[in-house]
C-alpha positions in Angstrom: 98.0 88.7 114.7 95.3 91.5 113.5 92.8 93.4 115.8 89.6 92.1 116.0 86.3 93.5 116.2 86.3 93.6 119.6 89.8 95.4 120.1 88.1 98.0 117.7 85.7 98.8 119.8 87.6 99.1 122.8 89.4 101.8 120.4 86.2 103.2 119.8 85.5 103.6 123.4 88.5 105.2 124.5 91.5 102.5 124.1 94.9 103.8 123.5 97.7 101.8 121.2 101.2 101.9 121.1 103.5 100.6 118.6 107.1 99.3 119.4 109.4 99.2 116.7 112.0 96.3 116.6 115.3 96.4 115.1 115.9 93.5 112.7 116.8 90.1 114.1 115.8 90.8 117.5 117.2 88.5 119.9 114.4 85.3 120.7 115.1 85.8 124.6 115.1 89.4 125.0 111.7 89.4 122.9 110.0 87.0 124.9 111.1 89.2 128.0 110.2 92.3 126.7 106.5 91.1 125.6 105.9 89.3 129.2 106.6 92.6 130.6 104.3 94.5 128.2 101.8 91.9 129.2 102.4 92.1 133.0 100.9 95.6 132.6 97.8 94.4 131.4 98.3 95.3 128.0 97.9 93.0 125.2 100.6 92.7 122.7 100.0 92.0 118.9 102.7 90.9 116.6 103.7 92.1 113.0 106.2 91.1 111.1 107.3 92.9 108.1 110.0 92.9 105.3 112.5 95.1 107.3 110.6 95.2 111.1 108.7 93.3 113.5 106.6 95.3 115.3 104.7 95.1 118.7 100.8 96.9 118.6 100.4 97.3 122.6 96.5 97.8 123.1 94.9 98.9 126.7 96.0 101.6 128.6 98.9 102.7 127.7 99.2 106.0 129.6 101.1 104.9 132.4 103.7 103.2 129.7 107.3 104.8 129.9 108.1 105.2 126.5 111.8 106.2 127.2 112.2 103.0 129.2 111.3 100.8 126.3 113.0 102.8 124.1 116.3 102.6 125.5 115.9 98.6 125.6 118.8 97.0 123.4 116.1 95.3 120.6 114.0 98.2 120.7 114.4 100.9 117.4 111.5 103.6 118.4 108.2 103.6 120.2 105.1 105.4 119.0 101.4 106.3 120.3 98.9 105.9 117.5 96.2 108.6 117.6 94.2 107.6 114.2 90.6 105.7 114.8 91.4 102.9 112.1 93.9 100.5 113.6 94.4 98.0 110.8 94.2 100.4 107.8 97.1 101.9 109.2 100.4 101.9 107.9 102.0 102.9 111.6 100.9 99.3 112.5 101.3 97.5 108.9 104.7 99.2 107.3 104.7 97.1 104.2 102.0 97.5 101.1 99.4 95.0 101.0 99.1 93.2 97.9 96.1 91.4 96.6 96.5 88.4 94.1 93.9 87.4 91.7 93.3 84.9 89.2 96.1 84.6 86.2 98.8 86.1 88.8 97.3 89.1 88.8 99.0 91.3 91.3 97.7 94.9 93.1 99.8 96.9 95.2 103.2 95.2 94.5 104.6 98.4 92.3 102.9 97.3 88.7 100.2 98.9 87.3 96.8 97.2 86.9 94.5 98.4 84.3 90.5 97.8 85.0 88.4 98.8 81.8 85.2 98.2 80.8 81.5 99.7 80.4 79.7 101.5 82.8 76.6 99.1 82.4 76.5 95.7 80.6 73.7 95.7 78.2 74.2 92.7 76.2 76.3 89.1 75.8 77.8 91.0 72.2 79.0 94.2 73.6 80.2 93.1 77.2 82.3 90.2 75.2 83.8 92.4 72.7 84.7 95.3 74.6 86.4 92.3 76.9 88.3 91.6 74.1 89.1 94.6 72.7 90.3 96.4 76.2 92.2 92.8 77.0 94.2 93.5 73.3 95.0 96.8 74.5 96.6 96.3 77.7 93.8 96.2 80.6 94.5 93.6 83.3 90.7 93.3 84.9 87.1 93.7 83.5 85.0 96.2 84.8 81.2 96.0 84.1 78.2 97.2 86.2 75.7 94.2 86.4 73.7 96.5 89.4 73.2 100.2 88.5 72.7 102.8 91.3 71.4 106.0 89.5 70.3 109.1 90.7 67.0 109.1 88.6 64.5 106.5 89.1 63.7 106.4 85.6 67.1 105.3 84.3 68.8 102.3 83.4 69.3 100.6 86.2 71.2 97.2 84.7 70.9 93.8 84.1 71.5 92.7 87.1 72.2 88.7 87.6 71.8 88.5 83.7 74.5 90.9 83.9 76.7 89.0 85.9 76.1 86.0 83.8 77.5 87.9 80.8 80.2 89.3 82.4 81.6 85.9 83.9 81.0 84.7 79.9 83.3 87.4 79.5 85.5 86.1 81.6 85.6 82.9 80.2 86.7 84.1 77.0 89.4 86.6 78.1 90.5 84.8 81.0 90.0 88.4 82.5 89.3 88.6 86.2 86.1 90.6 86.7 84.9 93.6 89.2 81.5 94.8 89.5 79.6 96.2 91.9 77.0 95.1 94.9 74.0 97.4 95.9 73.0 94.9 98.9 73.4 92.3 101.1 70.8 90.3 99.4 72.7 90.0 96.3 75.9 88.7 97.8 75.3 85.1 96.4 75.3 86.0 92.9 78.7 87.2 93.4 80.2 84.3 94.0 82.7 83.6 91.0 83.1 87.7 91.1 86.9 88.7 91.6 86.7 91.5 93.3 83.2 93.0 94.5 82.8 97.0 94.4 81.6 99.1 96.9 80.3 101.9 95.2 80.7 105.6 96.6 76.9 106.1 97.4 77.5 102.4 99.7 80.7 103.7 101.6 78.8 104.3 104.9 76.7 101.5 104.2 77.9 99.8 107.6 76.2 96.7 107.3 77.2 96.2 104.0 80.9 96.9 105.0 80.6 93.9 107.5 79.2 91.6 105.3 82.3 92.3 103.1 84.4 91.6 105.5 83.1 88.1 106.4 83.1 87.7 102.6 86.8 87.1 102.2 86.4 88.2 98.7 88.7 91.2 97.3 86.9 94.8 97.9 87.5 97.7 95.5 85.9 100.6 98.1 85.1 103.9 96.5 85.3 107.4 98.0 82.0 109.0 98.7 81.2 111.8 97.2 81.8 114.2 100.3 83.7 112.1 102.5 87.3 113.0 104.1 90.4 110.3 103.9 90.1 109.5 107.4 86.1 108.3 107.0 87.3 106.5 103.8 89.8 104.7 105.7 87.3 104.1 108.7 85.0 102.2 106.1 87.6 100.2 105.2 88.4 99.5 108.8 84.6 98.0 109.0 85.6 95.5 106.0 89.2 94.7 107.7 87.7 94.3 111.6 85.3 92.1 110.1 88.1 89.6 109.2 88.9 90.5 105.7 92.2 92.3 104.6 91.9 92.2 101.0 90.6 95.9 100.3 91.5 98.2 97.4 91.1 102.1 97.8 89.6 103.7 95.0 89.6 107.6 94.3 86.7 108.6 92.0 86.6 112.4 92.5 84.5 114.3 95.5 81.5 117.1 95.0 82.7 120.7 95.0 81.5 124.0 94.0 82.8 123.3 90.5 80.5 122.8 87.5 82.7 121.9 84.6 83.1 118.5 85.3 81.1 115.9 87.3 83.1 115.5 90.1 86.8 117.1 91.3 89.6 114.7 91.5 91.2 114.8 94.6 95.0 113.8 93.4 96.4 114.9 96.7 94.6 111.7 98.1 96.7 108.9 96.4 100.0 110.3 98.1 98.1 111.4 101.6 96.5 107.6 101.6 99.8 106.0 100.6 101.5 107.6 103.7 98.1 106.9 105.6 97.8 103.4 104.9 99.5 100.5 103.4 96.2 99.4 101.2 96.0 99.6 97.3 95.4 102.7 95.8 93.7 103.3 92.3 92.0 106.3 90.5 88.9 106.5 88.3 89.3 109.7 85.9 86.2 108.2 84.2 84.0 109.3 86.9 85.7 111.5 88.3 85.7 114.0 84.9 82.6 112.9 83.9 84.2 113.4 80.3 85.9 111.3 77.9 88.2 114.2 76.7 90.0 114.5 80.4 90.4 111.0 80.8 93.3 111.0 79.2 95.0 113.9 81.3 94.0 112.7 84.3 95.0 109.3 84.3 98.6 110.0 83.7 98.8 112.7 86.1 97.2 109.9 88.6 100.1 107.6 87.3 102.7 110.1 87.9 101.0 110.2 91.5 102.1 106.7 92.3 98.9 105.0 92.1 98.7 101.2 92.1 95.7 101.0 89.2 93.5 103.1 87.5 89.7 102.5 86.6 88.5 103.4 82.9 85.1 103.2 81.3 85.4 101.6 77.8 82.0 101.4 75.3 82.2 100.2 71.6 79.7 103.3 70.9 79.6 106.1 73.6 76.8 108.0 72.2 74.1 105.5 72.1 75.1 103.9 75.9 72.5 102.8 78.3 74.6 105.1 80.9 77.6 107.1 81.3 78.3 107.7 77.8 79.8 111.2 78.0 82.5 109.8 80.1 83.3 106.4 78.1 86.3 106.2 75.7 85.9 104.0 72.5 88.3 101.4 72.4 90.4 103.0 70.3 91.1 105.9 72.2 91.5 103.3 75.1 94.6 102.0 73.2 96.2 105.2 73.4 95.5 106.0 76.9 96.8 102.7 78.0 99.9 103.1 76.2 100.6 106.4 77.3 100.7 104.8 80.8 102.4 101.9 80.4 105.2 104.4 79.2 104.5 106.9 82.3 104.2 104.1 84.9 108.3 103.3 85.2 108.5 106.8 86.0 106.3 107.2 88.4 106.6 108.8 92.1 106.5 106.1 95.2 106.6 106.7 98.6 
């Protein structure tokens, strides 16, 4: 059973939570007695079954619960209080990694390395189809491409909109690659019915109404960390999506704003192992947006893989100097082939929590 939006509201106004970790294969009668006893204390009991343990989440006023008494029971391994405000995304309640499966049996979060590759913006049919075929041949498993583009300048190229989505779907038909593309507002959602992963960009990370709508959509969501947001704020944004009923969330570290001006942003690689400890959700890294420089994409991609990421998002363009957006950080197909090969070699040696 999972937490509802109503229960999360209780957390926000002061509700407490405790988790009871049970030993393997608890005796049925003892388990039933324990649950009934906990409910008799006016606690809601939510059950999560993982590969190694069963966990009981206790919601309500747990201040009077005798932890030592529960811990002494034969079927109980440990009891912990959870103080973090994010509950659905919390690894303490969901110890097993979440795995998100797309078409063609592509899985994100199962220990395999998925590479999201493609142009910052969809510019034409020939461009997106050529790049899609090229990155697939070089090892990409998911096609990225912007149909709607948030730009700092109102005069910059804003994307092709609905036409861009149609072109992405054509590229998917030709290559079989699942698609990820960014949504800007709720009104665009009908255009995303055939899109495999909906991206929430850094600027929309705390667009709470949009996050709730993504929760109701049921589609996999790639959530990018905001320019100046903490990891807790990042996970609370994921919580909005999950509390609305959608557990298929992918976290993307794409760099944060610091005082450094040599790069577009500062890539926070410490976020990868920290998020892996804090949450069960898949974590990927976008070295293209993080650095803003194509020459830094390869070393940062390899460093991210060494940290144990579940995937990489890399911008690829057939003609970067003439790209309509972010050409400076885009790899050529040839450069991407090199990066992909190096990443695949390194992935088996990566650190995993």
